[in-house]
N, C-alpha and C positions, 0 to 999 in steps of 0.2 A: 502493500501499498505506499503510495508515494508522501512522504512527509510534508507540512505545511510548514515547516520551521524556515525554510528557506523565501517564503514570501512567492508572490508572483514575480515571474522571469521572463525577460525578452531576450530572446537568443538573435543575434545578428549574424547570421551566415548564408554565404552562396551555395552553401551544399543543396544539391539535388537528389533526392534518394532513388530516382527512375534514371540517372545517368550513371554509365560505369563508373565503378570507381577505380580511381587512379591516383598515384603521386601524392599531392596534399588532401586532394578530396577524400581520400582513405581515411585520414586523421578527424578532417572535418566531420565525415559521416558518424566515424565513432563518438565525436564527442557529442553530437545529436542525438545519437540512439541512447547515449549513457543518461543525458541529461532529459530524455522524455521518460526511461525509467524512474528516474531521481524525482521529477516534478509531476510527471502525468500530466493533467489538464491545466495548469497551472504554467505552464512554457507556452509561449506565445511567439512562432518562429517568423521572422522577418527576414526575406530574401532579398537583397538589392539587385536592380534590374542588370541585366550584363553589361549595357553600353550606352547608358545617358551621360556619364561625364564626357564635358567637351575639352578637347586639348586648351582651349584658353582660359579653364578654371583649374589648370594644375595649380597654379599660384597659390589656389587656396587648400591645396593637397586635397581635392576631388578627385578620386580614383576609384575605380571598380565600383562603378554605379552610384557613388555618393553625389548627389546634388540637393537642391534646396527642396524639392518635392519630397526625397526622401525624409530628409530631416525633419519635416514638418510632419509626415508619417508617423515617425518614430514619437514625436512628440504628443501627437494625439492618441497614438496607441498607449503611450506609458500612462495618459490619462483615463483613458476610457478602461484600460485594464486593471488599473491600479498596480501599475508596476513597482516593485520595490528594487530589485536588480535588475542590471543588462550584461548579457554575456557576449563579449564581441569577438566572433572568430576571424582574427587579422589585426593585425596593427594596422594594416592599409587603412582600415575604417577610422583611423584616428580624427579625421575631421567630424565624422559622426559623433564620436566620443565626446570631442571638444563642444558641440552645438548643444549636445543632451545635458552635460554636466552644465552649460550654463542657463540652462533654459530650467533644468530638474535637479538641482543641486544636491536633493534629498535621495536621488537614485545611486546606489553602489552600483560601480562599474568594474568589471573584471574583462582585464584584454588578455586573451590567448596569442602568444607570439609564435607561429609557425616558424619563421625566421628571425633573425634581424635584419628586417628589410633591406636596409640602408646597404647593411653588408653584401646580402645578394645581389640588389642590382647594382652596387659597385663592382662587382666580381662580371657581371653581364657586360656592363658598358665597357670594361676593359677589353672585352672579347670583342665587341662590335662597337666600335667608336663611332655614333652617329648620333646627329642632332637629336632624334627620336631618345636614343637610349640616356642620352644625358639628362633630357625632360622627363623620363621616366622616373629616374635615379633621384632629380630633384623632388619631383611632388611626392614619392613615398617617402622620402626624408622628413618634406612637412607633414604630411600623415602620422608617420611614425613619433615625430616629435611631440604632437598632439594627442598621440594616446598615451605615451609615458607619462608627459605632463598632467593629464585629467584623468586618469583612469585610477581607481582607488585601488585595484590589487594589479599586479602584473606577474603574469604565468608565463615561462621558456621552457622549451624543451631541454635544457641543460644548463649547468653552471657557466658555461662558456658564453652562451649566448647571454645570459645574465651579466655577466664581465661585458660584453661587447656593447649594451646598453648603457651599461655605467660609463663606459669609455667615452662613448657619442653623445649620451644625453644627461649623465651626472646621475642616474638612478637604476638601480639593478632590481632585479625581479623579486617579489614578495614570496613566490612559489615556484618550484621546479617541478615539472610534469613530464617525463618524458616520453617519447615516441608511444603511441597506441595502434595497434590494428584489430580491426574486426576479425575472427579466425575464420578461415577460408580453408584449413586445411581438413579434409577427412579423416575418420579415425583410422581407416585403412588406407595408406600411401596407394595412388592408383597406378598403372601400368606405366613405363617410362614413353616417353613420347618417340623417342629414338632409344633402343638398347646401347649399350657400349661404353656409356661414360664418357663424359666431356665437362669441361668448363663452363659455368651457366653466367652470363651478365646480363641484368633485368633492368630494365630503365628507360625511360621518354626521352624525348629529344630535347632535354634542356642543355645549356651550355655546359654544363661541368660534367653531364654524362657524355655527351659528344667528345668533348676534351680526352677525358678519363679511359673511354674505351678504346678512341684512336691510337692514344699513347700505347695502351697496351696492346693492341693488334699490330702496331709497328716495333715496339721494343722487347715485347716479351715473347708474344705469340711464335715467333720464326725460331725462337729458342728452345722452345718446347714440343712434347710429342702429342699431347692430349688435344683433341678439337676444341674450338670454343663456339659458343653460339650466343647470339645476341638477339634477345627477345625484347621488344618494345615497339611503342608507336613513335612515328617521325623521325626516324633514323635513315632515312632514304640518303642523306647526302653523303652519309660514309659508305654507300653501297660499292663506289669505285675503290675506296681503300682497302675494303677488305675483298673484293675480287681479285686483288692483285696480293694476297695473303693466303696460301694453300688451306690452312687449317681454321679459318675464321670463316664462319657464315652469320649473314643476319637474315634472320627468322623474321623479324616484325613482330606486328601485334599478334598477340593470341588471346582467345575470349577465355580459357583456362591457362592458367600457368602452373597447375598440380603436376599434369605430366611432365613438364620440363623439369622441375623442380626433383621429380621422383627421378628420373635420370642424370643428374647432375651427378659426377665426382665431387665437385666443391664448386661454391659460390664465389665469384670474384666481384669486387668493390673496389676500383683502381680509380678513387674519385679526389682530387686534389683540390679543389674549390669549394664554398659553397657556405650555407648557415644553416641554424638549426641540426636536425639528425636526419640520417639517411635511410628512408623508408626500406631499403632493399636489404639491409642488414637485420631487420626485426622480421621481414618476411622471410630471411633463409630459417632465422631462428624457430618461427611459425611451423615451417614445413621442416623441421628437424635436420638442418643443413649446416654442416662447416663452412666456414667464411675465410678467405682470403681478401684482405681489405688494408689499404692507407690508413695511417692515423686520422686524415681527416674523414673519411667512411665511419670510423668507430667511435667517432667524437661525440661524446653523451652517453654512451653506453656504460654499463656496468663494468668494473674491474673483471670480473671472471667471465663477463664474455668477451673483452679483450683477449684475455689469457686463455680462452678457449678457441681463439681464431689466431690464424698467422697475419699479423700487423706486418706489413711490407710497404718500406718506405721508398725502394726503388725497384729497378728490372730485376736486379740479381736476388734480392727477397722473393719477388713473385717467382722467378724460376726454380728456387731452393723449396718455397711452397709446393708447388707442383710436384717436384722430383719426390718431395715426402709423401705426397697422397698417390704417386705410382709403386713407390716402394710400398707403402702401407695405407691400402684405402680406407678411409673413414666408412663407418656403416652408411648403408643409403639413408636411412633414419635413424637419427641418435637421438633418443630421448634425454639425453643431458642438455641438447640446445635447445628442444623442445619446452622443456622446463623452466629454462632461462626465459624465454618467452611468456610461457604463462605468469610467471614472477613479477615480470616488469611490463609488459608490453600486450598485454591481453586484454580485453575490454573488462574485466574482473578487477584488473590492477589499476586500471584508468578511472573506473568508478569510485574505486576507495579514494584516490586522490582529489577528485570532483567533490566528492560528498564533503571533503574537509574544507577545499577553497570556497565551495558553496555557503558553507555556513556562516550566516552575518555576524557572529563573533569571532570569526577569523579572517585576523589582520595580517599573519604572515606565518607562512610555513615553507621549510624546504624539503620535499620529499627526495 
């Protein structure tokens, strides 16, 4: 039975449960489901429209659907529904945070940071230096600055992100709530998509994924015997790179990742830039898989997750990890890896953390 101690809560989130989950949307989806379980009909979900923000409004920090109409609607809903708390699923909505706090200062505002957005878009801008990328960076800095300064509670995925907020804005997180994924693994692993064993990279076409798997294909793949399968959307720009390397295959998008994880000898995460936490690591744990990853990819994960993985800072380390796997293959499904997912990154673990954060008496908690 949902408790009434949390009051009426407005959730500002772009997540659409009818859309296929992927990347950041997987965490947003889980946050929504956890809040529904926690609050029942006391949760009011407002989803920003997709593309109402105009380029000339970037100086206001109006991005990702935030505009005057949406802000007026939020204030009206707060009054009509007697909202006492607002959970904001992303610091990109900081302009809405500031506007609501000015209009209705009594509302307790909790902002959940998927990344330090300024750090994320700084990395993207360095990769592609265009007028648009500079404008996107500036607009997100404005929005995030407002979120930090006007929220009552800041929640980050990791201590690193909390420290990043403190460096940029002078205020760290009030709570740390690591990556959570809805469980999509069957009790019994399915048959592999391709038998024989391979290295698996899963990720969509954003800048750090593209740079990381390109580097791996060029610097590591020619030095190892195991084939590499790359599964993910919008990676087509790498097709020519992979075509020139005999043991790397671009699979593309897959509706069901479970068979690909089932056949993988090892999951790789060669990521060198970004913010937040890398979904692919928690997903590998969910499927009971061992991981070879860079320190960046493992950032935010518990020490025993790092200890159970191959932490690889360069190409030689990845080559050694693959040699270890060839010499002593890990089990196709490792219950110890799955247990780490259940402990820290499952919906149950996320629910326990959000219950504490949402309690009106909670002002600071580092989980």
